[in-house]
N, C-alpha and C positions, 0 to 999 in steps of 0.2 A: 337523500343520505344514501352512502356508498354502502353495502353489506361486504364485511371482511369475510363472511362464509359463505360468499357468492363463487361459483365454480369459475374457475380461470381460463379464458378463449383467446386462442391464438389471432392475432388481428393479420400479422405480418413475421417474415422471419428470412433471417440472412444463416449465413453458416457459423455466425458467432454472436449474433443477438436475434432475441424474439420481441417484439412488441404485442403486449399482452392487455386483456381489460378484465378487471373483475369487479363485481357489482358497477358497473359505469366510469370507473377509473381506471384509464389508462396507464400503463407504465412498462419499463424495460426489463428486460431479464438476461442473463448470461447464457448461454446454450451450452457449454463445452467448458464447464466449470465450477468447482463445488466450494470456491472461495476465496477472499482476498486477503491478502498478507501487505503488512507495511513493516518495514524493518529499519526502527532508530538505531543506528549501530554506532557506537562511540569508542572510539580507540584508549589505551591507554594513557595516552599523553593527552586526553581530554579534545579529541578533535572529533567533530561528528559528519559523518559520508553521507554524502548529498550526491545525485546522479541528475544528469541534466540529459534530456534528449528530447528532439524535434515530435511535440503533440501534434497531428493532422487536423483534429477538429478546431483546435485553436491556430492552426498557420503560425505557431511560435515555439520557441524552445523554452520549456519546462524544468525547473529543478526542483527535485521530489526527493522522499525518502527512497531507498530501494522499495521496490513493490513488485507485487505479481500475483499470479492467479495458482490456485490450488488444484489438481484435476484435470488441467489442461493439455496434459502431456499424454499424446497415445500410449496406452499400455498403463497407465498411472493415476488412473479416473479416482483413484480410492486413496490417493496421497493427501496423508495431516497435513495440517495447517503449518504446523511446525516443519514437517519436511520439506514444504513448500518454499516457506522463509528459509531455510538454510541454502538451500537450491538457487533462491532470487538473489541470494547476498554472493554467492559465490559467482554468479552467471552476470553479474551488474556489476559487480567491485571488485574480484577478486577476493575477496576476504572469505574466511571462515572464524566461526566466534567458539570460544570456549563454553561461554554460560549462555543462555536463553532467559528471558522470563515473559511468559505473556502478561501485556500493559493493559490493554482493554477491547472490547468488542464491540461495535456500533454502526450505525448505518452511516452510508455513504453522501446519499441525497432521497432521505424518505420519501417526498413526492415522487422522484422521477423513476426509481428503481427500488427493487427489493433487497440489492444487495447491502452486505455488511462485511465490513472491513475487521479484521485482527491485527491487532497492533503489538510486535512484540520488539523488547529490547536486548539487544546483542553487546556483549563484552567478552571480553577477551582476545581481541581479533588479530589475526594473523594473515598475513597476506602468501596466499598459495596459487594463484592464477590471473590472468589477465585481466579479468573483468570485461566491462564493454559490450555486454547483452548478447544474445543470440546472434545468428547470421543475418536477422532481420532489422536489427538493431543499431544504432551508433551513440551510445551511450557514453558521455565522458563521467568520468569522477572527479567527485571534490571533495579532498580533507578539508573541511575548516575548523581551525579554533572555537571552540564553542563561545570563549570570551568576545570575539568579532563578527559573532554567526549574522546578530541583525543588521551591523554595518555592510558586510558582505552583501546579505541579501537585497539591501536596499541599493548597492552598485548594482546588482544582477535586474533589478526590475528598472534602471537606467538605461541598461545594456538592452533593454526588448525582452527581458525573459521574464513567463508567469511564474508565480510561487502557486504550488497546490498546498490548499490550505491543509492537507492533512499535517503539512510540515509544522503547523503552528500547534497542532493536538499532540503531537509525536513530541514535541520540545515541552510542554505543558507537563507532558508524564516524565520526560526526564529530570524535570526540576521538582516534579512534585511525585517521586517514585513510591510513598506513601500512600500516597491515594488509588493510584492502581491498586495496590494491594487490599485495601479499605473496600473497592468495587468490586474485586474478584469476591472477597468473604460474602460481601452483600448479595451477588447474584447466585451464591449457591444456596442461600435461605430459602 
């Protein structure tokens, strides 16, 4: 039996990740981040903003929502999740949002990592920058009409892209915004 209250032991580490063990269970932790954000961004004309970028572990392009890490910028280690979401949306897509709503927070892969992802809905979008990511990224922005999104994703799969599973979680909340509100009320009890 794995003990959740056992001390955490470091097995190995790199500049960005740690392999740790707690009570006999090995898992991965990020070293230089305080959280992970995913942004479900919807334009006024009902287009969903998606990004495409090559992901080394998969050796393939991946279609994702704009996303990133909080607290990973030197000097901004205490950055809030919302501030990180705003920064990542602008950096990756070139858009800023007038309205932000917390949708959900949950684990990314509970058996592999202690990481949790916080989903935000961004609306009232206005283009104010080039997007494309930082100097180490080559992000391609896609503005996809919500009504043709599933067909578009199928086409991207046939083209050899992978689809990040967070995309389907975000789309669920986009179609079920009231459920996000109910979950937030439940989490405060």
